[in-house]
N, C-alpha and C positions, 0 to 999 in steps of 0.2 A: 099765182101769187109766184113758178120758180122764176120768171123771166124778169118779171118785176127786180127779185132779189141781185140774181146777176145783171142787171142794168148798172143801177147803187152800186153794187160791190166793183165792178170793173171801173165805173166811172170814178168814182172817189181813187180808186189802186194805181191806177194807172196817172192818174194826174198829180198820186206822189210820187211815181216811180220819177217824175221826170223836176219831182218840186221839192221832195221830203227832203234832200238836203241844205236847198235855198237858208232857212229858216236858224242854220249851223251854221251854213260857207259864212268864211270870213270876206267874201268878194260879192257886192251887190251880184244881184241873181244866186248861181246855184256854183262858179266854180271856187276853188281855192286858188288865191294867188302863193303861196307859204311852197314855193316848191326851192327855196335854199336861206340860210338865218345871215349872209354875210350880207344880205339885202334887208332883209325884216330891220333895220336896225334907221333907213333911210324911207320906212313907208315903201320900195322898191321904186321908188328915185333913180333914175339914169339908170332900171334893169338891163336893156338893148346893147348899153353899151360902152359898160365896167370894166366888161370880163374879167372880172376879180379872183375868177379859180373857174372846175370845172360843173359849176350850174349856170354856167352863160349858157347848155346846148340845150335848155329849158325855153332860157331870155329871148337868145340868137345868137343860134348855133355859129357865126362867121367870130363869135368872136373865140374861139380858142386856139383860134390862131397867133391870138396875144398870151399862151399861157405857153409856159417854158417845160417841155420833159415830158416824162406822163405825172400825170393829177389823178387825184383823188378828191371827191370829199361827200361826208356823210350828212345830215342835218337831220331832228326832229324835230317836232312843234306841236304843242303841247297851247288846246286853243280851249278858253272857257268860256261859253254866252250865256248872259242874264236873261229871260227871255219869261214876262210877263204876262197876260192875259185879266181886262177888265173887264168885266159882263156891265154891257148896261142893253140890258129886252132882250139878249137871249131865248125866242121864240119856234114853235112850228103849227105850223096847219092841215088840216085835210082839202081834197079834192087840187093838190096843182094849188094847193097855198089861197084856196078862196074859203075854206072854214076857219077862225082860227080858235087853238086847241088852249093859248096859254101860255106861257112862259113854259121854257126848257128845265128841266130840276137839273141839280146836278150846285158844282162850284167851276172855281175860276181858271181848274187848271195845275195848278200850282206853279213850280220852276220848271217851264214847257225844256229847257237847256240841257246844258250842262258839259266836260269833257271831256276833249276826242283827243289823239296823237294820230299825229301825220309826218309819216316819214319819207326825204328822199336820197336818194344815193344815184353817182355821177363817176365815169370813170374816162379817160381823154389820155389818147397816146399817139404821141407825133409818126409821120414815114418819111418823112421829107423835110428838106423845108419850108416845103411848100405849102403839106398837105399834114392835118391831122382827123383822127378819127377819135370815135367817142360814143359812149352807150349814156343815158339816166336812163334812173327808172324815180316812177313819183305817183303819184295820189290828183289827182287834176279836180277830181269832185266827189265830195260825200260826208259822213256825219252824220251825228243821230241829234230829233227830237222825239221827247217823250212826255205827253201832257198824264195828270190822272185819267185814270179810265171814266171816272165817275163825273165828268165834267160839260158842261154844257156844249160845248162844241165837238163832243164828240162821234156824231154820227160826221160829221165831217173829215174828222179824223182823229187817231190814239198817238198812234206811235209811226214813224219815220224811221228806216235807218238806211242809207244808200253810201257801199265803198265799192270803192274802184281803182282800180291801177294801168299804168301810162309805160309801157318802155320807148325807148328813143333811142335808136343807133340814129347818129350821125355825122357829116365828115363838114371842112372845112378847108378853101382853099384862099389862101393868099396870094392875091393880083401883085402886092405890088408892096412894100413899106409903109403904104400911105390905106391901102383896102382890102379888103378880106369880103368872099360869100361865105355863104355855111345852106346847108342844107338838111335836113331829118321826114324821118321816117316816122311812126308811131302808130303803135298798137294799142289797144286800146280795152280796159273791160268794165263793166259797169254793170254791179249786181242789184236790189231794192225790195227788201221786207218789211210790209204795213200793216199797220190793223187800223180800224176804225166801227164803231158802234151804228148796229143801225137799226131801228123804228120795225115792229113787230106790228104794231097795230094802233090807231089810236086813243084806245086809254091810257089811265098811267102803266109802269112799271111792275109795279102788283102785277095786272089785269095782262098785260101786251111785255116780257123781262123782251129786255134788247139783245139781239145776234152780233156776235162778233165777227167782223171777214177777215181776212188775212189775204195778201198776196204774195208773191215770189216771185220773181221777171229779173231774165239778166239779160245781156249779150255783149258779142263783142265790135268792135269796129274802128277802123285805121283809118288814118290821115295825113299828114306830113307838115310840117312848116321851115323856112326860108327866113335867112337874114343877110345884111347886109353891116359892114361895118366900116366908115370910113375915119384915117382921123386929117380932120379935115385942117387945121395947123398944128404946128407942135404943143397948144395947150388943150387944144378942145377939139374931140370925137364926139361921133350923132353912130347908133345904129335904131339901125329900120330894121322890123323884122313882124312876122307873118306865119301865124295861125289856121290850121286848114278847118272849114266846117268838119262834124264828123255825126256818118250816115248810122244810127241801131234800126234794127228793127227785135225791139221789148220783146221777151216768149217767155211763158212760166203760166204760173196754173192761180189759178185764188177760188177760195170756198169762205160758206159761214155755216155757223152753232150757235144756239142757245145754249151759255154753260150747263150742264148739270139734264137741258134738259137733250138736245142731238143737231144733226146736220139739217140745218134748212136749206143748205147750197150742197150741192156733192163736188165733188172736184171739176170744175172744167177752166179748156183752155185758154188765155189770151194773146194775141200781141195788136202792138202796133208799131207803125213806122215814128224815128222819131227825127229830126236834124241837132245836132248842137248846135249853135253857134260860131263861123272863123275872127277871129278879132285881127289887130295890129297895131304895136304902135310905132312909136316916134321918140326915141330917147336920146339928149345929152349929154355926159361927160365934159367939164371945163376944170381945169389946175387953176384957180385964180393964183396962188404960189408955192412954195414950197411946203404951206402948213395947211392947208385948203382946196376944197375940190367943191364946184358946186356941181348938184344931177339937176335931172328935172326929166319928165315921164310923161305922154299923153297914149295912152291904151282905149281901142274904139272895138267893141262887143257888137256883132252884128244879131242881137238877140232879137232882134224880128221873124227872122224865121221860126221860133215857136208863135203859132197865130193860135190856129187850129189844129186837133187830132183828131183821125180817127180809129177807133174801138175794135176793136175785132173780134169775134168766133168763128169755126167752122162755118154757123150757118150765115155770115155777114158782118155791113157794115149791124153793131152794136147801140154805140155813140156818138155824140160830136160832144168833145170838147174844147172850150174857147181860153187860148192864155191873151194873146192882146200885150205878146211884152213890147215894150218899146226899144232899139239900140239905145248904147247909153255910153258913156265914156265916165274911165281914171282919169283922172290926173296927179300929179306930186311935185310935190319941191323939195331937196333934203340937200345936205353936206356932212364934206368929212372934215375934222381936223388929227391932222395925222403931231399930236403930242410929242414921240420919239421914236428911233428906229422901233419898238416894239411894240405900241399901242396907237391904234387910230381910234376915235368915237365920232363915232355918227347921231346924225339926228333928218326928222323930215316928218314931212307934210302931204297928206292928200286927199283930194274929193272924191268919193267912188259913190259913184247914181244909179239907180236902181232903175230895171227894165219892166220893174209890176205899173201899171196903173192902176188908181189910185179906188177905181169901181170894178179890178178882176182881183184885188186882195186875197188870197181862202186862207182859212187858217194852216195850211202847210204851207204857203210861206205867203209871211206876211213881215213883208223885206220892205225896206226903206232904202234910202242914202245913207250912204255911214263918209264919216269925218273921224282920220285917223291920224295920231301925236307916236311918233315911233321915236325912240332914241336903242343904242345898243354902241358895237365895238369891235374892235376887233384887236388879239393879241397871238403877236409871236411868237410861239414855244419854242421854237428852235430859227435855224436855215432856212428849215424847208417845210414847216411842219404851219399849221395856225389852228389856234380857238375862234368864230364867230359869234357871239349872242348877242338879242336883240330884243325888246321888246317891246308891242303896240299896244295902247289902247282904241277900243273905237268906236262914238260914238253912234247910234243907230236913231235916229229921227220918228220919236214915235208917230205910229200908224191907225190909222181908223180903216175898223171895217167892217163892213155892211153886202154880205156874203149869202147868197139862197139859194139850196141845192135841193129839186125836186126830188126824191128816194122812187120805196116802191111803195104799188098803192095810190101812187098821186100822194105821197105820206113826205110832208114838206117841215123845213129846218130855216132858218133865218138867224144866222150867227152876227151880233149888232157887237158893237167892245170896243176896245181901245188895247194897242199892245206897247208895251215900255223896254230896250234893250241895250245892251252893250253887250261886247269884248272885249276878251282878255287874252295875248298870245306871247309865249314867252317857246323861242325859239332859241337853237342853239347848233353849232357844226364844226367839225374838224376835217381840216382840209391838208393833204398834205402833196407835197411832189417828190417823186421817185425816178 
C-alpha cells in the first residue's frame, strides 16, 4: 500500500511543480511576461525593439546601447485571476477504472484564482560609448492557485504554489549607430509547494477518509539570452532576441497523512529532470510621425520540450508523466501616442496560444488561448524620471476537461467539466536616469 500511495503522491505533485503556476500565469503555458510596466500598455508589442528603459535587459539586452547614462527601473504587477470550474460528471472507479463507484462527492472548487504580486528591478551602466553593462532581477515563473479542499477534483489537485526569481547580468556592444548586440547570463531558482487529496479506499469518506499529500521541491538552473537591435531606417527599428532553455533537476520531499489519524506515507525523497523551453522574439517599432509609433511582436516558445518526464526515487523510476505540450506563438500589435512632452498614451492587443492540448488538460493546468486588451501611459515627472502604468484584461477561452488519473490500489478519478477564466493585470513602474 505504501508503494501505491507513494506513486500517486509523486505523480500528482511533480506534475504540479511544472504546471501549478500555469493556472495563474498571465502568459499561456506557465511563463510570466510581466517583466516591465512600460510594455504593459502595448500588450508588450515591440518589446524587443523599443529599448525604452532598463527593462530591455530582459526583452533584448542589445537595447541597453540606446539608453543614456546610468539608469534604473523598478516595477510591480498585481495579477488577479478569476478561475471557476463547472462539474459535469466527475466520477471515481476501482480496479484501474473497471469498476464504477459513482460520482465523487464535493463542490465545484470555488474561486480557484486569486491576486498575486510580481516585482522587477533593472540597472544599467555605460562603460564607454560602445559598451554598457546591466543587471535584471525578476520572476519569470510563479504565482498560486487553490481550490476548496472539498471540491470534486481534490484527488488531482488542491493547492499549487510556485515562486521563482531570476538574476540576469547582461552586456551590450554598439557596433555602429545602426547596429547593437547584447548578451546575458541567467541564474534562476524555482520552488514549488503543493497539496492534493488521496482516496484511502473504495468506500465513502465516512469509512475511508481522504489523506492529504504535500510536496516541496526546488532547484537552480543556468541559462543565457542574446539580442540584436538594428535601426534599418531613420524611422524603423527591428529587434531580435533569444532566451535559452533551462535544465532543472527538481528535488525535494513528499508525504501524506490522514488529518486527525496519522501518517500514511513517511517523508520520501523525490527528483525529476525538467527542461523548460527556449523562446525567440522578433519585434518592430516604426515612427509613423511626430505623434504616433506603431509596434509589433511575434514570439515563439518551444514548449514541445515538455513531453514526458520520469519521476525518480532512490530505488529507480516510479512513474512517467505525459504532458505532450505543443510549441506556441504569441503575436501582439500596439501603438504609442505622444500627446505632449510629458505624456505618452499607449494601447495594444495580443493573441497568446496555449501549449496545452485539449486531451491532456488537467486540473493543475486548465490553460487555454488568451486574447489581450491593453492600455496605459507614461508620464515624465522630470527630465530624467518617468512613471509608467498599464492595465490589461485577458480573455481566456473556455476550456473543457476530461482527465483520468489512476491512484493507489487502482482507485481512479475522472474529472469531467469545464473552466471559465479571465485575468486582470495592473502594472506601475518608476524609471530614472542619473
